[in-house]
C-alpha positions in Angstrom: -89.0 -55.2 -114.3 -90.0 -54.4 -117.9 -93.7 -55.3 -117.4 -93.9 -53.3 -114.2 -92.3 -50.2 -115.7 -94.5 -50.4 -118.8 -97.7 -50.5 -116.8 -96.6 -47.7 -114.5 -96.8 -44.9 -117.0 -100.0 -43.3 -115.7 -100.8 -39.6 -115.3 -98.2 -38.0 -113.0 -99.3 -34.7 -114.4 -102.3 -34.7 -112.0 -100.1 -35.3 -109.0 -100.3 -33.1 -106.0 -96.9 -31.5 -105.4 -97.5 -31.5 -101.7 -98.0 -35.2 -101.8 -95.5 -36.6 -104.4 -96.3 -40.2 -103.6 -100.0 -40.0 -103.1 -101.3 -40.0 -106.7 -99.0 -42.6 -108.2 -100.0 -46.1 -109.0 -99.5 -49.1 -106.8 -97.4 -50.8 -109.5 -95.0 -47.8 -109.6 -94.7 -48.0 -105.9 -93.9 -51.7 -106.0 -91.4 -51.2 -108.8 -89.5 -48.6 -106.9 -89.6 -50.6 -103.7 -88.1 -53.6 -105.5 -85.4 -51.4 -107.1 -84.5 -50.1 -103.6 -84.2 -53.6 -102.2 -82.1 -54.8 -105.2 -79.7 -51.8 -104.9 -79.3 -51.9 -101.1 -78.9 -55.7 -100.9 -76.5 -56.1 -103.8 -74.5 -52.9 -103.7 -74.6 -51.3 -100.2 -72.2 -53.9 -98.8 -69.8 -53.3 -101.7 -69.6 -49.6 -100.9 -69.5 -50.0 -97.2 -71.0 -46.5 -96.8 -68.1 -44.9 -98.7 -69.0 -42.6 -101.6 -65.6 -43.1 -103.2 -67.0 -46.4 -104.6 -69.2 -44.4 -106.8 -67.9 -40.8 -106.7 -64.3 -39.6 -107.3 -65.0 -37.1 -104.6 -62.0 -34.8 -104.5 -64.1 -32.1 -102.9 -63.5 -28.4 -103.1 -61.8 -27.4 -99.8 -58.1 -26.9 -100.3 -55.8 -29.3 -98.5 -52.0 -30.2 -98.7 -49.9 -30.3 -101.8 -47.8 -33.2 -103.1 -45.7 -34.0 -106.1 -47.5 -34.6 -109.4 -47.7 -38.3 -110.3 -48.7 -39.8 -113.7 -52.4 -40.2 -113.8 -53.2 -37.2 -111.6 -55.7 -34.7 -112.9 -53.7 -31.8 -114.4 -56.5 -29.5 -113.5 -55.4 -29.9 -109.8 -51.9 -28.6 -110.4 -51.0 -25.8 -108.0 -49.1 -23.5 -110.3 -47.9 -21.2 -107.5 -46.2 -24.1 -105.6 -45.0 -25.5 -108.9 -43.3 -22.2 -109.8 -41.6 -21.9 -106.4 -40.3 -25.5 -106.3 -39.6 -25.8 -110.0 -41.4 -29.2 -109.9 -45.0 -30.0 -110.7 -47.2 -30.2 -107.5 -50.9 -30.8 -107.2 -53.2 -29.5 -104.5 -55.1 -32.1 -102.6 -58.7 -31.3 -101.7 -60.8 -32.3 -98.8 -64.1 -34.0 -99.7 -67.2 -32.3 -98.3 -69.2 -34.2 -95.7 -72.3 -33.6 -97.8 -72.7 -34.7 -101.4 -74.9 -33.0 -104.0 -75.9 -35.4 -106.7 -77.7 -34.4 -109.9 -79.4 -36.9 -112.3 -79.5 -35.8 -116.0 -82.0 -38.3 -117.4 -82.8 -38.7 -121.1 -86.6 -39.2 -121.6 -86.6 -39.2 -125.4 -89.0 -41.5 -127.2 -85.9 -43.4 -128.4 -85.7 -44.8 -124.8 -89.1 -46.4 -125.1 -87.6 -49.3 -127.1 -86.2 -52.7 -126.3 -85.9 -56.1 -128.1 -84.5 -58.2 -125.2 -85.3 -58.4 -121.4 -86.5 -54.9 -120.9 -86.7 -51.5 -122.6 -84.1 -48.8 -122.5 -86.3 -46.6 -120.4 -86.3 -49.3 -117.7 -82.5 -49.1 -117.6 -82.7 -45.3 -117.2 -84.9 -45.8 -114.2 -82.7 -48.5 -112.8 -79.5 -46.4 -113.1 -81.3 -43.3 -111.6 -82.5 -45.5 -108.7 -79.0 -47.0 -108.1 -77.2 -43.6 -108.0 -80.0 -42.1 -105.9 -80.2 -44.8 -103.3 -76.4 -45.2 -103.1 -75.8 -41.5 -102.5 -78.8 -40.8 -100.3 -78.6 -40.1 -96.5 -76.1 -38.3 -94.2 -77.4 -34.9 -95.3 -76.8 -35.5 -99.0 -79.0 -33.8 -101.6 -80.2 -35.0 -104.9 -81.8 -33.2 -107.8 -82.7 -34.1 -111.4 -83.2 -32.7 -114.9 -85.4 -34.7 -117.3 -84.5 -34.0 -120.9 -86.7 -34.8 -123.8 -89.5 -32.8 -125.4 -89.1 -29.1 -125.2 -87.4 -27.4 -122.3 -85.9 -29.8 -119.8 -87.8 -30.3 -116.5 -85.8 -29.3 -113.4 -86.4 -31.0 -110.0 -84.4 -28.9 -107.4 -81.9 -30.8 -105.2 -83.3 -31.8 -101.7 -82.1 -34.1 -99.1 -84.9 -36.6 -98.2 -85.7 -40.1 -99.2 -89.2 -38.9 -100.0 -87.8 -36.4 -102.4 -85.7 -39.1 -104.1 -88.8 -41.3 -104.5 -90.6 -38.3 -106.0 -87.9 -37.9 -108.6 -88.0 -41.6 -109.5 -91.8 -41.5 -109.6 -91.7 -38.6 -112.1 -89.3 -40.6 -114.3 -91.2 -43.9 -114.1 -94.6 -42.2 -114.8 -93.3 -40.0 -117.7 -95.7 -40.6 -120.6 -94.7 -42.2 -124.0 -94.7 -39.7 -126.8 -93.7 -41.1 -130.2 -92.5 -38.5 -132.7 -91.5 -36.0 -130.1 -88.2 -35.3 -131.6 -84.6 -35.9 -130.7 -83.3 -34.9 -127.2 -81.0 -31.9 -127.1 -78.7 -33.3 -124.4 -76.1 -30.6 -124.9 -78.6 -27.9 -124.0 -79.7 -29.8 -121.0 -76.1 -30.1 -119.8 -75.6 -26.4 -120.1 -78.8 -25.7 -118.3 -77.8 -28.1 -115.5 -74.3 -26.5 -115.3 -75.9 -23.1 -114.7 -78.0 -24.5 -111.8 -75.5 -26.9 -110.1 -73.1 -24.4 -108.7 -71.6 -26.6 -106.0 -69.2 -29.3 -107.0 -70.8 -32.7 -106.8 -71.7 -35.8 -108.8 -73.6 -35.6 -112.1 -74.9 -38.9 -113.5 -75.9 -38.5 -117.2 -78.1 -41.4 -118.2 -78.9 -41.7 -121.9 -78.4 -43.8 -125.1 -76.5 -40.7 -126.4 -78.5 -41.0 -129.7 -79.2 -37.3 -129.3 -78.8 -34.0 -131.1 -75.2 -33.4 -132.3 -72.9 -31.2 -130.4 -73.3 -32.7 -126.9 -69.6 -33.4 -126.5 -68.4 -29.9 -125.6 -71.2 -29.3 -123.0 -70.2 -32.6 -121.4 -66.6 -31.6 -121.1 -67.7 -28.2 -119.6 -69.8 -30.1 -117.0 -66.9 -32.4 -116.2 -64.6 -29.5 -115.5 -66.8 -28.5 -112.6 -68.3 -31.9 -111.4 -67.4 -35.5 -111.1 -69.4 -37.0 -114.0 -70.6 -40.5 -114.5 -71.9 -41.4 -118.0 -74.4 -44.3 -118.1 -75.0 -45.4 -121.7 -78.0 -47.7 -122.3 -78.1 -49.8 -125.4 -80.1 -52.5 -127.1 -78.5 -55.4 -129.0 -80.3 -54.5 -132.3 -78.5 -51.2 -132.2 -75.2 -53.1 -132.6 -76.0 -55.8 -135.1 -79.0 -56.7 -137.3 -80.5 -60.1 -137.3 -80.9 -62.0 -140.6 -84.7 -61.9 -140.8 -85.3 -60.6 -144.4 -87.0 -57.3 -145.0 -87.1 -55.5 -141.6 -89.1 -52.3 -141.1 -87.6 -50.1 -138.4 -89.3 -47.0 -137.0 -87.4 -44.2 -135.2 -89.6 -43.4 -132.2 -88.2 -39.9 -132.0 -88.9 -38.8 -135.5 -91.6 -41.3 -136.7 -89.5 -42.1 -139.7 -89.7 -45.7 -141.0 -86.9 -47.4 -142.9 -87.0 -50.8 -144.5 -83.7 -52.8 -144.3 -82.8 -55.9 -146.3 -81.2 -57.8 -143.5 -80.8 -60.9 -145.6 -77.9 -59.1 -147.4 -74.6 -59.7 -145.6 -73.1 -56.5 -146.9 -76.0 -54.5 -145.4 -75.6 -56.2 -142.0 -71.8 -55.7 -142.0 -72.1 -52.0 -142.9 -74.7 -51.6 -140.1 -72.4 -53.3 -137.6 -69.3 -51.3 -138.7 -71.3 -48.0 -138.4 -72.4 -49.1 -134.9 -68.8 -49.8 -133.9 -67.6 -46.4 -135.1 -70.4 -44.7 -133.2 -69.6 -46.6 -130.0 -65.9 -45.9 -130.4 -66.6 -42.1 -130.7 -68.8 -42.1 -127.6 -66.3 -44.0 -125.5 -63.4 -41.8 -126.7 -65.4 -38.7 -125.8 -65.7 -40.0 -122.2 -62.1 -41.0 -122.0 -60.9 -37.6 -123.2 -63.0 -35.8 -120.6 -61.8 -38.3 -117.8 -65.4 -39.4 -117.3 -66.3 -42.9 -116.0 -68.4 -44.8 -118.5 -70.9 -47.5 -117.5 -72.8 -49.5 -120.2 -76.1 -51.1 -119.4 -77.7 -53.4 -122.0 -81.3 -54.6 -122.3 -80.0 -58.1 -122.8 -77.9 -58.2 -119.6 -78.5 -58.1 -115.9 -78.0 -54.4 -115.0 -77.2 -55.1 -111.4 -74.4 -57.5 -112.3 -73.0 -54.9 -114.7 -73.2 -52.2 -112.0 -71.5 -54.4 -109.4 -68.6 -55.2 -111.8 -68.3 -51.5 -112.7 -68.1 -50.4 -109.1 -65.7 -53.2 -108.1 -63.3 -52.3 -111.0 -63.6 -48.7 -110.3 -62.7 -49.1 -106.6 -59.7 -51.3 -107.5 -58.5 -48.6 -109.8 -58.9 -45.8 -107.2 -57.2 -47.9 -104.6 -54.3 -48.6 -107.0 -54.0 -44.9 -107.8 -54.0 -44.0 -104.1 -51.3 -46.5 -103.3 -49.1 -45.3 -106.2 -49.4 -41.7 -105.0 -48.2 -42.4 -101.5 
């Protein structure tokens, strides 16, 4: 996958909007075709056509009320019924037949990096393809926002497989730009929130090594939508190998640092800082009641996704049984 993705970065800027697939390279086509096969073969049977495997999917149409149970979303409490009955009740909602999915995709230069089986940008594409193919069909719509250099690029939500492939082609063919700066993911979230008016699924795919202050915009987005956070990481971002003097370049800023990896204190301090950062990211997602999927460049992303979906479905089924 890494080699195919790396050679697919040709000029999508010259693409004819009326023919989104016509000007793309054959290798990009083959890459997306293989991704679609992988997703449908490995995951479609797991979901059995039910979006609840991927989407919390409460919907927005009002349904019946029931007593509040531990684990219920407090945002769904019906205060009028609670006041009348003097006991907390929540309002069930009916899921819409059609799902609107938005992909918020980080295309910072920091994603053009990987020291294992693939680059992080490959995992961004894989995650976008998985969410797209799993939620496509039945009148569902999908849109995207590509965040990176300058103002994020918005691709309006539409409901065809051809449109989904257009979104994935734009992502796969996005050029590499070293030194382009750090992604302002918080601004992209706010922009997406102003566009995505209808409640739906938002998949945020990033390494979350972005401009500070993204946490509050994420919580705002989660108040309106069901949000899935996909974090992509590389093993060298967690621990340093003992290889002596190691020059490291930040692709986003162009800054180069030299690290003495033969010193255990340096490696330990690096590892501890990485753990603290990961703990902060995970805690942010937990506090906002957001599902958190981690994809690593040294792991099989499909296996990780299968485990995530299976665990999530078991949790949803357990919660449904407890609330009956």
